[in-house]
C-alpha positions in Angstrom: 0.0 0.0 0.0 1.1 3.6 -0.6 2.9 5.5 2.2 0.3 8.2 2.4 -3.3 8.5 1.4 -3.1 9.0 -2.4 -6.0 10.8 -4.1 -7.4 9.2 -7.2 -9.9 10.8 -9.6 -12.0 8.2 -11.3 -13.8 9.4 -14.4 -16.4 7.1 -16.0 -20.0 7.4 -17.2 -20.9 4.0 -15.8 -22.3 4.4 -12.3 -21.6 0.7 -11.5 -17.9 1.1 -12.4 -17.6 4.3 -10.4 -19.2 2.7 -7.4 -17.2 -0.6 -7.5 -13.9 1.2 -8.2 -14.5 3.7 -5.4 -15.3 0.9 -2.9 -12.4 -1.3 -3.8 -9.8 1.5 -3.9 -11.1 3.1 -0.6 -10.6 -0.4 1.0 -7.0 -0.1 -0.1 -6.7 3.3 1.6 -7.1 5.6 -1.3 -9.1 8.8 -1.2 -11.4 8.7 -4.2 -13.3 11.4 -6.1 -15.5 10.6 -9.1 -16.9 12.4 -12.2 -19.3 11.0 -14.8 -17.9 12.8 -17.8 -14.9 14.8 -19.1 -16.7 18.2 -18.7 -17.4 17.6 -15.0 -13.9 16.3 -14.5 -12.3 19.3 -16.1 -14.4 21.5 -13.8 -13.4 19.4 -10.8 -9.7 19.6 -11.7 -9.9 23.4 -11.9 -11.4 23.6 -8.4 -9.5 21.0 -6.4 -6.0 20.1 -5.5 -4.6 17.7 -8.3 -5.1 14.0 -7.6 -2.2 11.6 -7.4 -3.6 9.6 -10.4 -6.5 9.9 -12.8 -8.4 6.8 -14.0 -10.0 7.9 -17.2 -12.7 6.2 -19.4 -12.6 7.0 -23.1 -16.2 6.9 -24.3 -18.4 9.3 -22.2 -21.0 11.8 -23.0 -20.5 15.6 -23.0 -16.7 15.3 -23.2 -14.9 12.1 -24.0 -11.7 10.9 -22.3 -9.4 11.8 -25.3 -10.8 15.4 -25.4 -10.2 15.7 -21.6 -6.7 14.2 -21.9 -5.8 16.7 -24.6 -6.9 19.6 -22.4 -5.3 18.5 -19.1 -2.0 17.5 -20.6 -1.2 21.1 -21.3 -2.6 22.6 -18.1 0.0 23.8 -15.5 -0.6 22.1 -12.2 -2.3 19.0 -13.6 -0.3 18.1 -16.7 2.0 15.9 -14.6 -0.7 13.9 -13.0 -0.4 10.3 -14.3 -3.4 9.2 -16.3 -4.5 5.5 -16.7 -6.9 5.0 -19.6 -9.6 2.4 -19.1 -11.8 1.3 -21.9 -13.5 -1.7 -23.4 -12.3 -0.7 -26.9 -9.2 -2.7 -27.5 -8.3 -0.6 -30.5 -7.5 2.3 -28.1 -4.4 0.8 -26.6 -2.1 1.9 -29.4 -3.6 5.4 -29.3 -2.9 5.5 -25.6 0.7 4.6 -26.1 1.1 7.3 -28.7 -0.4 10.0 -26.7 1.7 9.5 -23.6 -0.7 8.3 -21.0 0.9 6.6 -18.0 -1.1 3.3 -18.3 -3.8 1.5 -20.1 -6.3 -1.2 -18.9 -9.0 -3.0 -20.8 -12.5 -3.2 -19.3 -13.3 -5.3 -17.5 -10.1 -4.7 -15.7 -8.4 -6.7 -12.9 -8.6 -4.7 -9.7 -5.2 -6.1 -8.6 -3.6 -4.8 -11.8 -5.2 -1.4 -11.3 -4.0 -1.2 -7.7 -0.5 -2.2 -8.7 -0.4 0.4 -11.5 -1.7 3.2 -9.1 0.9 2.2 -6.5 3.7 2.3 -9.0 2.6 5.7 -10.4 2.1 7.2 -6.9 5.5 6.0 -5.7 7.2 7.4 -8.8 5.3 10.7 -8.4 6.3 10.9 -4.7 10.0 10.4 -5.7 9.7 12.9 -8.5 10.2 10.3 -11.2 7.1 10.9 -13.2 6.3 8.5 -16.0 6.8 9.7 -19.5 5.1 8.7 -22.8 3.5 5.5 -21.5 6.4 3.9 -19.7 4.0 1.8 -17.5 3.3 -1.4 -19.4 -0.4 -2.1 -20.1 -1.8 -4.9 -18.1 
């Protein structure tokens, strides 16, 4: 488990995924915030301290995950927050690698793989060794 309570922002339009992910990650000691679409997440990010990691779905209403990723990757204060893309669309893995996200998981994802990825990213961020251009292997 991480040395301090890491904050994770989970962005997904599926309320069941949000609920289950929140429950499982909170049991591991993470502080969880959730948003149902990219537009709400962008607003959340502008009004809160940056999370340790962002877990981001791709296909959502109002603003999809790729559009949100394009906006936050250039925003001072949040551009260094590692982003893990989660999606059921297996064709998105290569796009994730090319755009520089920190990690990629297929839905349905293995919670142990997710926790491992979040721990690795959080530890690297705490040490100042932020991931670059997708150097966390997909699981």
